[in-house]
MARZA-699946 format. One record per atom (N, C-alpha, C, O): x, y, z; residue in one letter. Coordinates in steps of 0.2 Angstrom, whole numbers, plus 5000, padded with zeros to 4 digits. Atoms other than C-alpha are relative to their C-alpha. Layout:
XYZA;...
***
This chain:
500550055005M;574141585471M;499449995001M;499250005007M;500450015001R;572641555467R;499449934996R;499549924990R;499850055005M;571441365463M;499149984999M;498850025004M;500750025000N;569041285457N;499849924998N;500249894994N;500050064998T;568241115459T;499649954995T;499649894995T;500450035004H;567141065445H;500449974994H;500750004990H;499950045007T;567740905431T;499850034998T;500250084997T;500449985004S;566640955421S;500050064993S;499950064987S;499849975001D;567341135420D;500750004997D;500950044992D;499650005003A;568941085417A;500149964992A;500549974988A;500250005005S;568240975404S;500050054993S;500450034988S;500249945004L;567741125393L;500650034998L;500950034993L;499249984999N;569241205398N;500749984996N;501250014995N;499650035002A;570041085390A;499950014991A;500350034986A;500249985008A;569241095373A;499950084999A;499750114993A;499849935003D;569341275374D;500750004997D;500850044992D;499449985002T;571041245372T;500149964995T;500349994990T;499850045005V;571241115360V;499750054993V;500150054988V;500349965004L;569841245348L;500550064998L;500450094993L;499849945001A;571141375353A;500350004994A;500450054990A;499349995004H;572441305344H;499749984991H;499949994986H;500250005011A;571241245328A;500050085001A;500450114997A;500049925004A;570841435327A;500750014999A;500750014992A;499449965000L;572741505328L;500549944997L;501049954996L;499550025005A;573441365319A;500150034991A;499750064987A;500050015008P;574141365301P;499949964999P;500149915001P;500450015002D;573141325289D;500649904997D;500349874993D;499550075000T;574441145286T;499849965004T;499549915003T;500350044993A;574241105303A;499149964999A;499049915002A;500750035002M;572141045295M;500349934996M;500849944993M;500150055006P;572140875286P;499950024993P;499550064990P;500249975007K;572640885266K;499649974998K;499649914998K;500450025006A;571540865255A;500149964997A;499749924996A;499950055005G;572440785243G;500350054994G;500150114992G;499949975008P;573340825226P;499750044997P;499950074992P;500549975007Q;572040895218Q;499750045004Q;499650095001Q;500349994995T;571240945233T;500550085002T;501150075004T;499849984995S;571441115240S;499550085006S;499350125003S;500349954995V;570641235256V;499950074997V;500550084995V;500149965000P;569841415250P;500550045005P;500750005009P;499849964997A;570841565258A;499450035007A;499550045013A;500749934996T;569141665265T;499449915004T;498949915008T;500450044996T;568441485270T;500349965008T;500049945012T;499550014994A;570041445283A;499850065002A;499450055006A;499949964993L;569941605291L;499150005001L;498950015007L;500550034998Q;568041575289Q;500049965008Q;499749985013Q;500150044996E;568241435300E;500450005008E;500249985013E;499449954991K;569841525314K;499450075003K;499450105008K;500549984998A;568341635315A;499249995005A;498850025009A;500650064997Q;567041515321Q;500249985005Q;499849965009Q;499850064993A;568141435333A;500050095005A;499550095009A;499949914998R;568441635341R;499449985002R;499349935006R;501049995000S;566641665340S;499749955006S;499649985011S;500150034994W;566341505351W;500450015007W;500250025012W;499649984993L;567741535362L;499650055005L;499550025011L;500449935000Q;566741715366Q;499450005005Q;498850015003Q;500749984995L;565541705383L;499950045000L;499350034999L;500049934997N;565641895385N;499850054995N;500350074994N;500149945006A;565142025373A;500850055000A;501050105003A;499449944998P;566842095372P;500350065000P;500350084994P;499849924999M;567642255377M;500850005001M;501249965004M;499750015001A;568742315371A;500250075001A;500750085005A;500249925002D;568442515368D;500049995008D;499649955009D;500049954994W;568642585386W;499750084999W;499350115003W;500549954997Q;568042755383Q;499550025001Q;499050004998Q;500649994997G;566842835392G;499749965007G;499449975011G;500350064994R;566642665403R;500150015006R;500750015009R;499650004991R;566542675421R;499949935003R;499549885002R;499650074997V;567542565430V;499750005006V;499450055008V;500149964990W;567142535451W;500549925001W;500149865002W;499650024997L;568642425456L;500149995009L;500550025013L;499950034992V;568342345475V;500749985002V;501049935000V;499550064996G;569942315485G;500850014995G;501149954993G;499749975006A;571242415472A;500650055001A;501050084997A;499249954997S;572542505483S;500549994998S;500950044996S;499450084999T;573842375481T;499849944993T;499249914992T;500350055002G;574042245467G;499949994995G;500150044991G;500349995006I;573342175454I;499550034999I;499450054993I;500449945000G;571842275459G;500050084997G;499750114992G;499749955001L;572742415459L;500450024991L;500250064986L;499850005009A;573742395442A;499449994994A;499650014989A;500649995003C;572142375434C;499650054999C;499250074995C;500249915004A;571642535436A;500350044996A;500150094993A;499749925005Q;572742635429Q;500149944993Q;500349974988Q;499950005006A;572842495416A;499250034995A;499250064990A;500449965001L;571042545414L;500050084998L;499850104992L;500149915001R;571242735415R;500549994992R;500349964987R;499750025006A;572342715402A;500249984995A;500749984991A;500350045005A;571542625392A;499050044998A;498450034995A;500749945002G;570242785392G;499449975006G;499050015005G;500549994998A;569042725404A;499850045007A;500250055012A;500149974992Q;568342815420Q;500149975003Q;500049915000Q;500150064995V;568842725435V;500150015008V;500650035009V;500449984994V;568142735454V;500449925004V;500349865004V;499550074995V;569442625466V;499450035005V;499050085006V;500250014991S;568842575483S;500349985003S;500349925003S;499750094995A;569942505496A;499750055006A;499450105007A;500149984992R;569942525515R;501050074999R;501050135001R;499549954998N;571742625514N;500350014995N;500849984993N;500149975006P;571542725499P;500750074999P;500750124996P;499749954999Q;573042835503Q;500650034990Q;500850084987Q;499349995003D;574242805489D;499549984991D;499749974986D;500449985009V;572442805472V;499750095004V;499650145001V;499949915002Q;572142985483Q;500550064998Q;500650124998Q;499349945003D;573643065476D;500150004995D;500350054992D;500149995008W;573242995459W;499650034997W;499650054992W;500649975000A;571643055460A;500050075001A;499650104999A;500249915000A;571943235463A;500350014995A;500050054992A;499750015005K;573443205447K;499450004995K;499150054994K;500850015004D;571743135436D;499550025002D;499450025008D;501049985000A;569943195434A;499749934999A;499149925000A;500450045001G;569643025429G;500149945005G;499949885004G;499950044995V;570042945443V;499850025004V;499950085004V;500350014994H;569142935457H;500049965006H;500249905005H;499950054992W;569142855476W;499150005004W;498650045005W;500650044990R;567842765490R;500649965003R;501049925002R;499850044991A;568342735507A;499649955002A;499049965000A;500350065004L;567742565507L;500249965005L;500849945007L;499950084994D;567542425520D;499749954997D;499249954999D;500550055000V;566842265513V;499449965002V;498949945000V;500350054994S;566442175528S;499450025004S;499149995008S;500749974996D;565142325532D;499550024994D;499750064989D;500550035005P;563642285521P;499950084999P;500150094994P;500149915000S;563042515524S;500650024996S;500550034990S;499349985005Q;564642555517Q;499649984994Q;499150024992Q;500150025005V;564442445503V;499450044995V;499550084990V;500549955000Q;562842515501Q;499950064997Q;499950074991Q;500049925001A;562842695503A;500650014995A;500550074993A;499450005005T;564642665490T;499450014995T;499250064991T;500150015010A;563742605475A;499250035000A;498950034994A;500549975001R;562242705479R;500250104996R;500150134991R;499749955001A;563242855480A;500349994989A;500150034985A;499949975002L;563942825466L;499849954992L;500249954988L;500450005003L;562742745454L;499450054997L;499150064992L;500449905000A;561842945457A;500250024994A;499950054990A;499649935004E;563342995446E;499849984994E;500050014989E;499750035006G;563042885432G;500049914998G;500449885002G;500150085000P;562642675426P;501049975002P;501650005003P;499250034999L;564342575429L;500049934994L;499649884993L;500150045007D;564742475413D;500749945003D;501049914999D;499750054999L;565942355423L;500250005009L;500250065011L;500150004993V;566142315442V;500649925002V;500449864999V;499350025001V;567942225446V;499949985008V;499950035011V;499949984991Y;567942155468Y;500649954998Y;500749894995Y;499450025003A;569742125467A;500250005007A;500849985008A;499850014994A;569542145488A;500749915004A;500949874999A;499750075002G;570641975492G;500450055011G;500550105014G;499549994993Y;571441935512Y;500249925002Y;499949875003Y;499750094998Y;572541765515Y;500350035007Y;500450085011Y;499650034993R;573541695529R;500149944997R;499749934993R;499650074999A;574441535527A;499549965006A;499449985012A;500150024993Q;573641405537Q;499749935001Q;499249924997Q;500150085000R;573341205541R;499649995005R;499450015010R;500750014994A;572141125549A;500449985006A;500049975011A;499550044992T;573641055564T;500150095005T;500350105010T;499849924994A;573541265570A;499250034998A;499150094997A;500449945001L;571841315565L;499750045004L;499750035010L;500249984996D;571041455569D;499550014994D;499550014988D;500749985000L;569241515569L;499850074997L;499450094993L;500449935001D;569141675569D;500650024992D;500350054987D;500049995005D;570241695555D;500049954994D;500349984989D;500450035004L;569541555544L;499150064998L;499150114994L;500149945000L;568241665545L;499850074998L;499350104995L;500149935002Q;568741825542Q;500550004989Q;500550034984Q;499650035008H;569741755525H;499150034993H;499050074989H;500649985002D;567741725521D;499750064999D;499650094994D;500349924998K;567041895527K;500350064992K;500050094989K;499749975007V;568241975513V;500149974992V;500150014987V;499950005005N;568541875501N;499549974995N;499549974989N;500350045002Y;567141785498Y;498950065002Y;498650084997Y;500449974993Q;565441885512Q;500150094996Q;499850144998Q;499749915003G;566242065502G;499749994991G;499250034990G;500450025005A;565741995485A;499549975000A;499549934995A;500850005000L;563941965489L;499750075001L;499150085000L;500549974995Q;563742115498Q;500350074991Q;500150134989Q;499949935008V;564442215480V;499649984996V;499350024992V;500450015005I;563542115470I;499150004999I;498649994995I;501049984998D;561742145479D;500050055001D;499550085003D;500149925002A;562242325477A;500150034995A;500250094993A;499749935007V;562542365461V;499549944990V;499449964984V;500250055005L;561542185452L;499450044999L;499250044993L;500849995004P;559742265452P;500150094995P;499650124994P;499949955005G;560442425441G;500449974993G;500449984988G;499950065011M;561142295426M;499549965000M;499549914996M;500350035004L;559742225428L;499250014997L;498949984993L;500149955002A;558742375425A;500049994994A;499749974989A;499849985007R;559542425411R;500249944995R;500149964990R;500050065001Q;559942245405Q;500950004996Q;501149964992Q;499350015003S;561842285401S;500450035007S;500250055012S;499749994992G;563542295413G;500249944999G;499949894996G;499550074999H;565042165418H;500249995007H;500450045010H;499750024993I;565442085434I;500549965000I;500449904999I;499750045002S;567042025434S;500349995009S;500650035013S;499350024996L;567941915449L;500549975003L;500549915003L;499450015001L;569541905454L;500149945006L;500049945012L;500350064995S;569641735461S;501049965000S;501550005001S;499150045001S;571541615460S;499949924999S;499349904998S;499850065004V;572141435454V;499949965008V;499649915009V;500450004994A;572041435474A;499549955002A;499549905005A;500650044999G;570241375472G;499749944998G;499249914999G;500550055005W;570241245459W;500149965003W;499649925002W;500350074997R;570641115470R;500650025010R;500850065014R;499750004990G;571641085489G;500649985000G;500849934998G;499549975000L;573041135493L;500449995006L;499949985010L;499849984997P;574341145506P;499950055002P;499750084997P;500049914995N;574341305520N;499450044995N;499450104994N;500549955007G;572741355506G;499349965006G;498849945004G;500550014997L;571641305523L;499350045001L;498850015002L;500449925001A;570741475523A;499850034994A;499350044991A;499849965011Y;571441545506Y;499449974994Y;499049994990Y;500450035008G;570641415495G;499349995000G;499150014995G;500650025001P;568941365500P;499750084999P;499250084996P;500449945001T;568341555500T;500450044991T;500350104990T;499650015007K;569441555480K;499449964995K;499349984989K;500350055004A;568341415475A;499550055001A;499750104999A;500349954999A;566841515481A;499850054996A;499250064994A;500649965005L;566641635471L;500150004991L;500050044986L;499849995004T;567441545457T;499349944998T;499249934992T;500650014999H;565741445460H;499550064998H;499450074992H;499949945002L;565241595461L;499550034994L;498950044993L;500249975005A;565341655447A;499849974995A;499750014990A;499950055008E;565141505435E;499250015000E;498850014995E;500649995001T;563241535443T;499650054999T;498950054998T;500449995003L;562941685439L;500150024993L;499650024990L;499950045008Y;563541675421Y;499349974999Y;498850014997Y;500550015002M;562141565418M;499350045005M;498950065001M;500749964999D;560741655428D;500050094996D;499550134995D;499849915002L;561441845421L;499849974988L;499650014984L;499449975006Q;562141785402Q;499050024995Q;499050044989Q;500449995002D;560141805397D;499750064998D;499450084993D;499949934998H;560041975403H;500450084998H;500250144999H;499549955006G;561242075392G;500650015006G;501050065006G;499449974994I;562542055409I;500549954997I;500349904994I;499450055003G;564141965405G;500649995008G;500850045009G;499950024994V;564941905422V;500749974999V;500749964993V;499450025001S;566941835422S;500449995007S;500150005013S;500250044993V;567941745435V;500950004996V;501149964992V;499350034997V;569941775437V;500449995002V;500750035007V;499450054991N;571241655444N;500650004998N;500749954995N;499749994999P;572741715443P;500649935002P;500549885006P;499550054999G;574341605444G;500350055006G;499950105009G;499349944992F;575941705459F;500250074996F;500750094992F;499649925004V;575841865454V;500450015006V;500449975011V;499849984997A;576941975463A;499750075007A;500150125009A;500449974992T;575842065479T;500250005006T;500749975007T;500150004993P;575742095496P;500049945004P;500249925009P;500450074997L;574741945498L;500949955001L;501349935005L;499350065002T;576141835489T;500550015005T;500749965008T;499449934996A;577541955500A;500049905003A;500249845001A;499850074994Q;577241795515Q;500149954996Q;500249904999Q;499750095001N;577541655506N;500749975001N;501250004999N;499450014997Q;579041565512Q;500349954995Q;500749904997Q;499650065005F;579541465495F;500050044994F;499650084992F;500250015009T;579841485476T;499650034999T;499450065004T;500749975003M;578441545467M;499850004993M;499750054990M;499749985009P;578541495449P;499550034997P;498950044999P;500449975006A;578041565434A;499550095005A;498950115004A;500149944996L;577941735446L;499950044994L;500450054990L;499849915005I;577541895434I;499850045009I;499750025015I;500049954999S;577242055440S;498950035001S;498550024997S;500849975000P;575342145445P;499950024992P;499549984989P;500149965005E;575542265428E;499949944994E;499349944991E;500150095006Q;575842065416Q;499149975003Q;498649944999Q;500850014999A;574042045427A;499650024999A;499149994999A;500249965001A;573342175423A;499949994991A;499450004988A;499949995010R;573742165403R;499549944998R;499249954994R;500150095001E;573241955405E;499050045001E;498750044996E;500849984998M;571242035413M;500050054994M;499650094996M;500149905003L;571242205401L;499849924991L;499349924987L;500250045004K;571442045387K;499449975000K;499049984996K;500750044997G;570141935395G;499550024997G;499449984992G;500449955000W;568742055393W;500149974993W;500049924990W;499949985012A;569242115373A;499849944997A;499449944992A;500350075003Q;568941915370Q;499449995002Q;499049955000Q;500650025000G;567541925377G;500249905006G;499849855005G;499850084997Q;568241745389Q;499750015009Q;499850065012Q;500250044993F;567341665406F;500650035005F;500650075009F;499549984995D;568841625411D;500650045000D;500750074994D;499549975006I;570341715411I;500649985006I;500649995012I;499950044994H;571641635420H;501050004995H;501049984989H;499149994997F;573941665421F;500350005005F;500250015011F;499749995007P;574941645415P;500249924999P;500449875003P;500450055005K;574541515400K;500549915003K;500349865004K;499750054998R;576141385406R;500050005006R;500649975007R;499850024994F;575941375424F;499149965003F;498949925006F;501150004998T;573741385425T;499849944996T;499349904997T;500450045003L;573641265411L;500349925003L;499949875003L;499950084996W;574641105420W;499649985007W;499549925009W;500349984993L;573641175436L;499149944996L;498849904999L;500450025004K;572241115422K;499849925002K;499349885004K;499650085001L;572840955420L;499949995005L;499549945005L;500250044991L;572840915440L;499650005001L;499449955004L;500750004998R;571240955441R;499549944996R;498949934997R;500550055004L;570640795431L;500349945004L;499949895005L;499550084994L;571940655443L;499450015002L;499150065003L;500450024997P;570840575451P;500350005009P;500950005009P;499449984993Y;571440585472Y;500549985004Y;500850015008Y;499750054999R;572240435472R;500750044998R;501250035002R;499350005001L;573640515461L;500150085003L;500550125005L;499949885001Y;573240725463Y;500549985010Y;501150005011Y;499649964992F;573640715485F;500649974999F;501050025000F;499450035001P;575240595482P;500550064995P;501150064994P;499549965006L;575940715468L;500050085001L;500350134998L;499749924998V;575540875478V;500349985007V;500650035009V;499349994993R;576640825495R;500349974996R;500849995000R;499349995004K;577940775483K;500250044999K;500850055001K;499949925006F;577840945472F;499950075007F;500050135005F;500149934993T;577541065490T;500549975007T;500850015011T;499650024997G;578540935500G;499550025011G;499850015016G;500549994996L;576940975513L;499749945004L;499249945007L;
***
């Protein structure tokens, strides 16, 4: 499970939800003009299109034919499923991971799949890999999906483990961005997508090490978006709920609204196709969590204790 800490962002997301309903609702859901008045169908369609346009924060990416995508941390789970979905849609994918055996086997059978062994905690490796990839051509999308997770509480604080979370989940993203951003700025195009988590939205029990790194990723994505929007570079942040991966397999509780990596990948591609900035799923779970973000601490803390039992 993955969570952001800005109430103002939550309010905007709430507004997004209202507008989305307005855009998708049937015309009869609008206030009726009276027996003598009707709204032309073309006008209603224009209003819906305008609402969708307002929700679009990035240039849509729906046609993947010929696009080059670098996925960092994609040997298993969401990253691998996303790489497979992008390749099926026609993209040329480069997959990086520390343990790429499964990817190597896939790449041996498909000329549109390439792999690069990579440890994101090694800055020299990241720079060398990025240089090699960029020498072969520009990257249209870079997805940072590397992740490390161990449940931890303050009553059993492990500093080394805390720092390892930061090194992989956050500092690794900074290393990759530093390596690819100059080329994107020079071309005035490209897209950076960071795989965060709803666990970074607000503090949760057992999330002492993991949650803060995901909150930092979301904050980073927000700031990158504001800095790069006028330079032709897209930025998005992906906030999944519970997804069945090797990381979440460590959880010792029933995970609500659990989805498969393949379902997560479909949601990511849909979000990019719609030009979304905040790609979160499954909505039946994440929309409730967005409401929790609005609660004052006096209500939030006891509610979390009640529902988690921790």
